[in-house]
C-alpha positions as CSV (number, residue, x, y, z in Angstrom):
1,X,-47.6,-205.8,65.1
2,X,-44.6,-207.7,63.7
3,X,-44.5,-205.1,60.9
4,X,-44.5,-202.3,63.4
5,X,-41.8,-203.9,65.4
6,X,-39.8,-204.3,62.2
7,X,-40.3,-200.7,61.3
8,X,-39.1,-199.7,64.8
9,X,-36.1,-201.8,64.5
10,X,-35.3,-200.4,61.1
11,X,-35.3,-196.8,62.3
12,X,-34.0,-197.6,65.7
13,X,-36.8,-195.7,67.5
14,X,-38.3,-196.9,70.8
15,X,-42.0,-197.6,70.7
16,X,-42.8,-195.2,73.5
17,X,-41.3,-192.2,71.7
18,X,-43.3,-193.0,68.6
19,X,-46.5,-193.4,70.5
20,X,-45.9,-190.0,72.3
21,X,-45.3,-188.3,69.0
22,X,-48.5,-189.8,67.5
23,X,-50.6,-188.6,70.4
24,X,-49.1,-185.2,70.5
25,X,-50.1,-184.7,66.8
26,X,-53.8,-185.2,67.8
27,X,-55.4,-181.7,67.8
28,X,-56.7,-180.5,71.2
29,X,-60.4,-180.2,71.0
30,X,-61.9,-176.8,71.8
31,X,-64.8,-176.3,74.2
32,X,-68.1,-176.8,72.7
33,X,-69.6,-173.6,71.3
34,X,-72.5,-174.1,73.7
35,X,-70.2,-173.4,76.6
36,X,-69.8,-169.7,75.8
37,X,-68.5,-167.0,78.1
38,X,-70.4,-166.8,81.4
39,X,-71.8,-163.3,81.9
40,X,-74.6,-161.4,83.6
41,X,-76.9,-159.1,81.6
42,X,-79.5,-156.4,82.2
43,X,-82.3,-155.0,80.0
44,X,-82.5,-151.4,78.8
45,X,-85.2,-149.7,80.8
46,X,-87.2,-146.5,80.8
47,X,-86.8,-144.3,83.9
48,X,-87.5,-140.8,85.1
49,X,-84.3,-138.8,85.4
50,X,-83.5,-135.3,86.3
51,X,-80.3,-133.3,86.7
52,X,-79.5,-132.5,90.4
53,X,-78.5,-129.0,91.3
54,X,-77.1,-128.4,94.8
55,X,-77.0,-125.2,96.8
56,X,-76.8,-123.9,100.4
57,X,-79.7,-122.0,101.9
58,X,-80.8,-120.4,105.2
59,X,-84.2,-121.0,106.8
60,X,-86.6,-118.2,107.8
61,X,-89.9,-118.4,109.5
62,X,-93.0,-118.0,107.3
63,X,-93.8,-114.9,109.3
64,X,-91.5,-113.3,111.8
65,X,-91.7,-110.2,114.0
66,X,-89.9,-108.6,116.8
67,X,-92.2,-107.7,119.7
68,X,-91.5,-104.2,120.9
69,X,-93.2,-101.4,122.8
70,X,-94.8,-98.4,121.0
71,X,-94.5,-96.1,124.0
72,X,-92.2,-95.4,126.9
73,X,-93.9,-97.0,129.9
74,X,-93.4,-99.4,132.8
75,X,-94.5,-103.0,132.3
76,X,-97.2,-103.9,134.8
77,X,-97.8,-107.6,133.7
78,X,-96.3,-110.3,131.5
79,X,-98.5,-113.0,130.2
80,X,-96.1,-115.4,128.4
81,X,-93.1,-117.6,129.0
82,X,-90.0,-118.5,126.9
83,X,-90.8,-120.6,123.9
84,X,-94.6,-120.5,124.4
85,X,-96.9,-121.1,121.5
86,X,-99.6,-118.4,121.1
87,X,-102.5,-117.6,118.9
88,X,-103.3,-114.4,117.1
89,X,-104.8,-111.9,119.6
90,X,-103.4,-113.5,122.7
91,X,-102.4,-110.9,125.4
92,X,-98.6,-110.8,125.9
93,X,-97.7,-107.6,127.8
94,X,-99.6,-105.0,129.8
95,X,-98.1,-101.6,130.7
96,X,-99.1,-99.1,133.3
97,X,-102.3,-97.4,132.0
98,X,-104.2,-96.0,135.0
99,X,-104.0,-92.5,133.7
100,X,-105.2,-93.5,130.2
101,X,-108.2,-95.4,131.7
102,X,-109.2,-92.3,133.7
103,X,-108.9,-90.1,130.6
104,X,-110.8,-92.6,128.6
105,X,-113.7,-92.6,131.1
106,X,-113.8,-88.8,131.0
107,X,-113.9,-88.8,127.2
108,X,-116.8,-91.3,127.2
109,X,-118.8,-89.0,129.5
110,X,-118.0,-85.9,127.3
111,X,-119.0,-87.8,124.2
112,X,-122.3,-88.9,125.8
113,X,-123.1,-85.3,126.9
114,X,-122.3,-83.9,123.5
115,X,-124.6,-86.4,121.9
116,X,-127.5,-85.4,124.2
117,X,-126.9,-81.7,123.5
118,X,-127.0,-82.4,119.8
119,X,-130.2,-84.3,119.9
120,X,-131.9,-81.6,122.1
121,X,-130.9,-78.8,119.8
122,X,-131.9,-80.9,116.8
123,X,-135.5,-81.3,118.1
124,X,-135.6,-77.5,118.9
125,X,-134.6,-76.7,115.3
126,X,-137.3,-79.0,114.1
127,X,-139.8,-76.9,116.1
128,X,-138.3,-73.7,115.0
129,X,-137.1,-72.7,118.5
130,X,-133.4,-72.9,117.7
131,X,-131.2,-71.8,114.8
132,X,-129.3,-74.0,112.4
133,X,-126.1,-72.4,113.4
134,X,-126.6,-73.7,117.0
135,X,-127.2,-77.1,115.7
136,X,-124.0,-77.0,113.6
137,X,-122.1,-76.0,116.8
138,X,-123.5,-78.9,118.7
139,X,-122.6,-81.3,115.8
140,X,-119.1,-80.0,115.9
141,X,-118.9,-80.6,119.7
142,X,-120.1,-84.1,119.2
143,X,-117.6,-84.9,116.5
144,X,-114.8,-83.5,118.6
145,X,-115.8,-85.6,121.6
146,X,-116.0,-88.8,119.6
147,X,-112.5,-88.1,118.0
148,X,-111.1,-87.6,121.5
149,X,-112.6,-90.9,122.6
150,X,-111.0,-92.7,119.6
151,X,-107.6,-91.1,120.4
152,X,-107.7,-92.2,124.0
153,X,-108.7,-95.7,123.1
154,X,-105.7,-95.8,120.7
155,X,-103.4,-94.6,123.5
156,X,-104.7,-97.3,125.8
157,X,-104.2,-100.0,123.1
158,X,-100.6,-98.9,122.7
159,X,-100.1,-100.0,126.3
160,X,-101.2,-103.5,125.6
161,X,-99.1,-105.9,123.4
162,X,-100.9,-108.8,121.6
163,X,-99.7,-111.5,119.3
164,X,-100.3,-110.5,115.7
165,X,-100.4,-114.1,114.4
166,X,-100.1,-117.7,115.5
167,X,-96.6,-118.8,116.3
168,X,-93.9,-119.6,118.8
169,X,-92.4,-116.9,121.1
170,X,-88.6,-116.6,121.6
171,X,-86.8,-115.8,124.8
172,X,-88.2,-113.0,127.1
173,X,-85.9,-110.1,127.3
174,X,-87.7,-107.9,129.9
175,X,-89.1,-108.3,133.4
176,X,-92.2,-107.0,135.2
177,X,-91.7,-103.4,136.4
178,X,-89.0,-102.7,133.7
179,X,-89.2,-99.4,131.8
180,X,-89.3,-100.0,128.1
181,X,-89.0,-97.5,125.2
182,X,-90.1,-97.7,121.6
183,X,-87.8,-100.2,119.8
184,X,-86.8,-102.1,122.9
185,X,-87.0,-105.9,122.1
186,X,-89.4,-107.7,124.4
187,X,-89.4,-111.0,122.6
188,X,-89.7,-112.5,119.1
189,X,-92.6,-114.3,117.4
190,X,-92.2,-116.7,114.5
191,X,-94.8,-118.6,112.5
192,X,-92.9,-121.8,112.1
193,X,-95.8,-123.9,110.7
194,X,-94.0,-123.5,107.4
195,X,-90.4,-122.4,106.8
196,X,-89.0,-120.2,104.0
197,X,-85.8,-121.5,102.5
198,X,-83.8,-119.0,100.4
199,X,-80.9,-120.2,98.3
200,X,-79.0,-119.1,95.2
201,X,-78.8,-120.9,91.9
202,X,-76.4,-120.2,89.0
203,X,-78.3,-118.1,86.4
204,X,-77.5,-120.7,83.7
205,X,-80.3,-122.8,85.1
206,X,-82.8,-119.9,85.0
207,X,-84.7,-121.3,82.1
208,X,-85.3,-124.6,84.0
209,X,-86.6,-122.9,87.2
210,X,-90.3,-122.5,87.8
211,X,-92.6,-122.2,90.8
212,X,-94.0,-125.5,92.0
213,X,-90.8,-127.5,91.6
214,X,-89.9,-129.9,94.4
215,X,-86.8,-129.6,96.4
216,X,-85.0,-131.9,99.0
217,X,-83.1,-130.4,101.9
218,X,-80.9,-131.8,104.6
219,X,-79.2,-130.3,107.6
220,X,-76.5,-131.4,109.9
221,X,-78.8,-130.9,112.9
222,X,-81.0,-133.8,111.7
223,X,-78.8,-135.9,109.4
224,X,-81.4,-138.7,109.3
225,X,-84.2,-136.5,107.9
226,X,-84.8,-135.3,104.3
227,X,-87.2,-132.4,104.2
228,X,-89.3,-131.9,101.1
229,X,-90.4,-128.5,99.9
230,X,-91.8,-126.6,96.9
231,X,-90.4,-123.6,95.1
232,X,-92.8,-120.6,95.6
233,X,-90.8,-117.8,94.1
234,X,-87.8,-116.7,92.0
235,X,-86.2,-113.3,92.4
236,X,-86.8,-110.8,89.7
237,X,-83.1,-109.8,89.7
238,X,-79.8,-111.7,89.0
239,X,-76.8,-110.8,91.2
240,X,-74.4,-109.1,88.9
241,X,-71.4,-110.2,91.0
242,X,-72.1,-113.9,91.5
243,X,-74.4,-114.3,88.4
244,X,-76.8,-116.2,90.5
245,X,-80.5,-115.9,91.2
246,X,-82.2,-116.2,94.5
247,X,-84.9,-118.9,94.8
248,X,-87.4,-119.3,97.7
249,X,-89.1,-122.5,98.7
250,X,-91.6,-123.4,101.4
251,X,-91.0,-126.5,103.7
252,X,-93.8,-127.8,105.9
253,X,-92.7,-127.9,109.6
254,X,-95.6,-129.4,111.4
255,X,-93.4,-130.9,114.1
256,X,-91.6,-127.6,114.7
257,X,-88.1,-129.1,114.5
258,X,-86.8,-126.6,112.0
259,X,-85.7,-123.2,113.3
260,X,-85.1,-119.9,111.6
261,X,-81.4,-119.4,110.7
262,X,-80.7,-123.1,110.2
263,X,-78.2,-123.9,107.3
264,X,-79.7,-126.3,104.8
265,X,-78.2,-128.3,101.9
266,X,-80.6,-128.1,99.0
267,X,-81.0,-130.3,96.0
268,X,-83.2,-129.1,93.2
269,X,-83.9,-131.5,90.3
270,X,-84.3,-129.8,86.9
271,X,-84.9,-131.0,83.3
272,X,-87.0,-134.0,84.5
273,X,-87.7,-136.4,81.7
274,X,-88.4,-140.0,80.7
275,X,-85.4,-141.7,79.2
276,X,-83.6,-145.0,78.6
277,X,-81.1,-146.2,81.2
278,X,-78.7,-149.1,81.7
279,X,-76.5,-150.1,84.7
280,X,-73.2,-148.1,84.9
281,X,-71.3,-151.4,85.0
282,X,-72.3,-152.1,81.4
283,X,-70.6,-149.1,79.9
284,X,-67.0,-149.4,78.6
285,X,-64.8,-146.6,77.5
286,X,-62.1,-146.1,74.9
287,X,-61.0,-142.5,74.8
288,X,-64.1,-140.4,74.3
289,X,-66.0,-143.3,72.9
290,X,-68.5,-145.2,75.0
291,X,-69.8,-148.7,74.1
292,X,-71.5,-151.8,75.5
293,X,-71.6,-155.4,74.7
294,X,-75.2,-156.0,73.5
295,X,-76.7,-159.5,73.5
296,X,-77.8,-160.4,70.0
297,X,-79.1,-163.6,68.4
298,X,-76.6,-166.0,66.9
299,X,-77.0,-169.4,65.1
300,X,-75.7,-171.3,68.1
301,X,-77.2,-169.0,70.8
302,X,-76.8,-165.5,72.2
303,X,-73.6,-163.7,71.1
304,X,-71.9,-160.5,72.0
305,X,-72.2,-157.4,69.8
306,X,-70.1,-154.4,70.4
307,X,-72.4,-151.4,70.2
308,X,-71.3,-147.7,70.4
309,X,-73.7,-145.5,72.4
310,X,-74.1,-141.9,73.4
311,X,-74.5,-141.3,77.1
312,X,-76.1,-138.5,79.1
313,X,-76.6,-138.1,82.8
314,X,-75.1,-140.5,85.3
315,X,-77.1,-141.0,88.5
316,X,-77.5,-143.6,91.2
317,X,-75.6,-146.4,89.4
318,X,-77.3,-145.9,86.1
319,X,-76.4,-144.2,82.9
320,X,-78.7,-142.4,80.5
321,X,-78.6,-143.7,76.9
322,X,-79.2,-141.1,74.3
323,X,-78.7,-143.3,71.3
324,X,-77.4,-146.7,70.3
325,X,-79.8,-148.9,72.2
326,X,-83.6,-149.6,72.2
327,X,-85.9,-150.3,75.1
328,X,-85.7,-154.0,76.0
329,X,-82.2,-154.6,74.6
330,X,-79.9,-156.7,76.8
331,X,-76.4,-155.6,77.6
332,X,-73.6,-157.4,79.5
333,X,-73.0,-156.0,83.0
334,X,-70.7,-158.6,84.6
335,X,-68.0,-160.3,82.6
336,X,-67.2,-157.5,80.1
337,X,-63.5,-158.0,80.6
338,X,-63.8,-161.6,79.1
339,X,-66.1,-160.9,76.3
340,X,-65.1,-160.2,72.7
341,X,-67.4,-159.2,69.8
342,X,-69.0,-162.4,68.2
343,X,-68.3,-164.7,71.2
344,X,-71.1,-167.0,72.4
345,X,-72.5,-166.0,75.7
346,X,-73.7,-168.2,78.6
347,X,-76.0,-166.0,80.7
348,X,-75.7,-166.7,84.4
349,X,-78.5,-164.4,85.6
350,X,-80.0,-161.0,84.8
351,X,-78.7,-158.1,86.9
352,X,-80.9,-157.2,89.8
353,X,-82.2,-160.7,90.5
354,X,-82.1,-161.9,94.1
355,X,-79.7,-164.8,93.4
356,X,-77.9,-166.4,90.4
357,X,-79.8,-169.0,88.5
358,X,-78.3,-172.3,87.3
359,X,-76.1,-172.0,84.2
360,X,-78.6,-172.2,81.3
361,X,-78.1,-171.4,77.6
362,X,-80.5,-168.7,76.3
363,X,-81.4,-169.0,72.7
364,X,-83.0,-165.5,72.3
365,X,-81.3,-162.1,72.6
């Protein structure tokens, strides 16, 4: 101590200044390598992906017909209400038919008489009491009477309107006693158990289209619903103006909520495949280059490795990895801005877990 004091006196330096300089020359210790950079990671997984193609389409009923009259006649009875559900063969409209009923009855009598005459002459011919020419004449009368009977039955049927298939009726456009003519709209009938959805897709996707593909459709009328359907047909022609092809899908409509003419937003998923994916947050960009920080094994623990990758489709927060990574590899998803290649990593938690785990050092990649 005396020697130190003497030295201080010789150089004229205060003790405090010397001590400060001595302490400042001590190198500041770096954090232990085990500390590392705190990050979150996720594993490369295999997932089914497809490319979404969107379009607009218009709904049509599976079967649809306008109910009209075949003859000019007065309506005598109506057997349906607006929006009523009917089955095939149900009676909808009756028209005045008293004259046709009378003519039909007369035709039945004539046909019965012609048949009796034919049988009587036929027995006489068998006994040799009548000529074959008379039998031919009676056969001709019988055929004519039967033809007249069929014609009158057809005329009577034209004055009765029945439902051609199961479905729901539209609004009634006529009243009892109204005179209708051929082509006058009485009502409409739609089979809405299934709905046809027609939409157009760019012809560049023609090779990926095929019957049986699944579609998803939404409409502003029911924003909370997603309607699933299946492609049933692809038009044989491409529109030369729009270079698009018309596609038809069928959508089940058991609850009857969908109506013909409704505008639908359609999503068709093409090129479905099994592929490797990683979270979108793991991908970094530099110009046209894409890379990730892969977790690899180091001597002191997991370290960051900068790995260039080729990406494909981006969908629902994930990115398709075409090359550069293997199934089960781990990549940094949170903390990329702090990580440099070769740095030790301290993994907080794997992406997707319910809550972060305690800070623990992982020794394996």
